[in-house]
C-alpha positions, 0 to 999 in steps of 0.5 A: 785393271786398265783406265780408258783414255778420257779428257782431263778432269776439270778441277771444279768437279770434286770428288772425281767420278768413276764409272764402274762397269760391274758391281761395286763391292764395299769391303775386302774381308772374307765375304767381299773376297768370296763375292769377287772370286765368284764374280770372276768365274762368272766373267763379271767385272767389279771393283772392291773398295777397302778402307784398310791397307790390306785384305781381311783387316780384322784378321790381320790387324785386330786379332790376338796371336793365339787365335785359331778358327773355332770351327773345323776348316771345312766349314770355313773355306771360301768358294772355289778354293779349299784349304791346303790339305796340310792345314790342321783341322783348326787353322791358326790366324796366320794360316787363315790370313795366308789362305786369304792372300792366296785366294785373292791372288788366285782370283786376281782380286786387287782392292782399292785400299785406303778407300773409306766409303763415306756414303752410298745412295741409289739415284732414282733419276739415273738408276745408278748407285753413287758411292762417295769415298775418301782417300785411296790412290786417286784421292776423293772419288765418287764411284758410280755403277748399277750394282752395290754389294755390301760386304762390310760384315757383322764385325766392322766396328768395335763395341765399347759398352757405356759403363759408369766410370769406365772413362775414369778408370786409372788402369789400362783399358783395351778392347779385344781388337787391340789385344795381342798376347797375355805376355804383357799382363804377367802378374797383373789383375785383369778384368775381362768384360765379356764371356763369349768365345773371345772373352773365354780365350783371352782369359785363358791366354792371360792365365797361361801367361801368369796374369790373374784374370777375372771374367765378367759373366753378365748373362746366361751363356751356352758353353759346349765342348769344341770336340767330343771323342775327336768329333767337332760338336759343330759338325755333329750339330750340322749332321743332326740338323739334316734329320732332326728338328732344331729343338731336338738337336738343341736338347741333344747339344745341351745334354751332351754339354752336361755329360761332358762339361758337368754342371757349369752353374757351380762355376757361375755360368748359367745356361739360357732357357733357349737352346744354343742353335735357337739363340744363334738362329734368332739373336745371332748369339754364338755358343762358346766352344771350350778348349781349356778355359773351363779347366782354368776356371775350376782350378781357380786360375780364372775367376768368374764375376757378375756384371760390372755396376760401375768403375769406382775411380782411383786404385782400379776399383770396380763394383760388381752386381753382387755388391763386392768391390774388386781391384784391377790393374787393367781392363780388356773389353771382349764386348764384340763388334757391330755392323757399320752399314747405317753410318754410310748406306743412305735412303734404303730400308733393306737393312735394319737400324743395327745394320743387318738385312731385315730378311733372315737367312737364306733370303737376306742376300738381295735387295732392290735396285741392284743392292746385295748383302754378304756376310750378315747371315750370323752363320760365319764363313759358311753362310757368307760363302753361300750368299756369295755364290748366290749373288755372283750367280744372280749378277752373272745372269743379269750381266750376260743377258742385259748388260753391255759395257757402255749401256748406261755410261751416259746417265752420269751427270758429271764427266767420269773416268771410265774404268774396266775392272 
């Protein structure tokens, strides 16, 4: 990255203005890195803005120690660089972070760390995106360019449910984003709120460290075996989808789960009426892939409880939907994450109120006026990678055919620092 010589900035101009010759990418997680790498191959300059002090902050700062990729590595690698051959089928959290760091180094991706986007809006008058940020090495800045790539993804902010009495619970309350290991909970009664992949895995981790976990199962949930006879269930579903309709693959997956896992209703785990792939397609609800939690539930090491009605105050008392009052020493909220796009992207109707593109995959990657989105497919890393390739190809074509480095520099109404990334 090099700064071109300019006049000194007048102190009256605040925040300072930075002209970006290529796209402005918001987010340095796997999605943002994938877009940047593909753009690098296209010869398109870019800048990556990241509020944290590292790439992939969700994986580095907000995941538990035992986490592994839930899907085989071939479905999780980013474009243009496969996982190392010596990696296991399901890489660990640390292995995945190492892979991402090598990925960033390979494609010379150097994000502007500590840079929080406060707002981004399209200026109709100039035909440019104006992105106001706080922090970073240069202090408060306004980045201006023709294209904006939203890569903050589906997991930007932790979701904390509004449960009556939760604020008054006299034990420890932790979101799963802060949980590292069950070691600190040995011997404690722990309520895990949520029964998705994180809730199941955290409950398993707690049981293995001598805690007494109870897992809240509020809604019906699909639980599938992670593997069948050494073959990935997800990989099998992907293979079947090439020849069979979704409804039939769903039926086969449920049948397979019943044959391998048995009747889970006896354990307090009801299956939804809609199939696992249909729910993923329409509501983004990922089926749980089991690799040990069900055995612990059957053994009585993990208790399944219905929805929490309220936290009853002193003594760690919790009332649940079947009328019981149970006591706990700690609560872990495995209640997931949400998009934060509505908090900062202004004056644009490409995203819905929940921060997802209104147009479904595979057509939700491109909006109007130079707006792009990556990491919102509800299809994990494979979906993000596919969209990253599309975005880079589209921008590459525009860059080669229409853009010159100084084409619109005069449209900025403030004196700007010209930047080539």
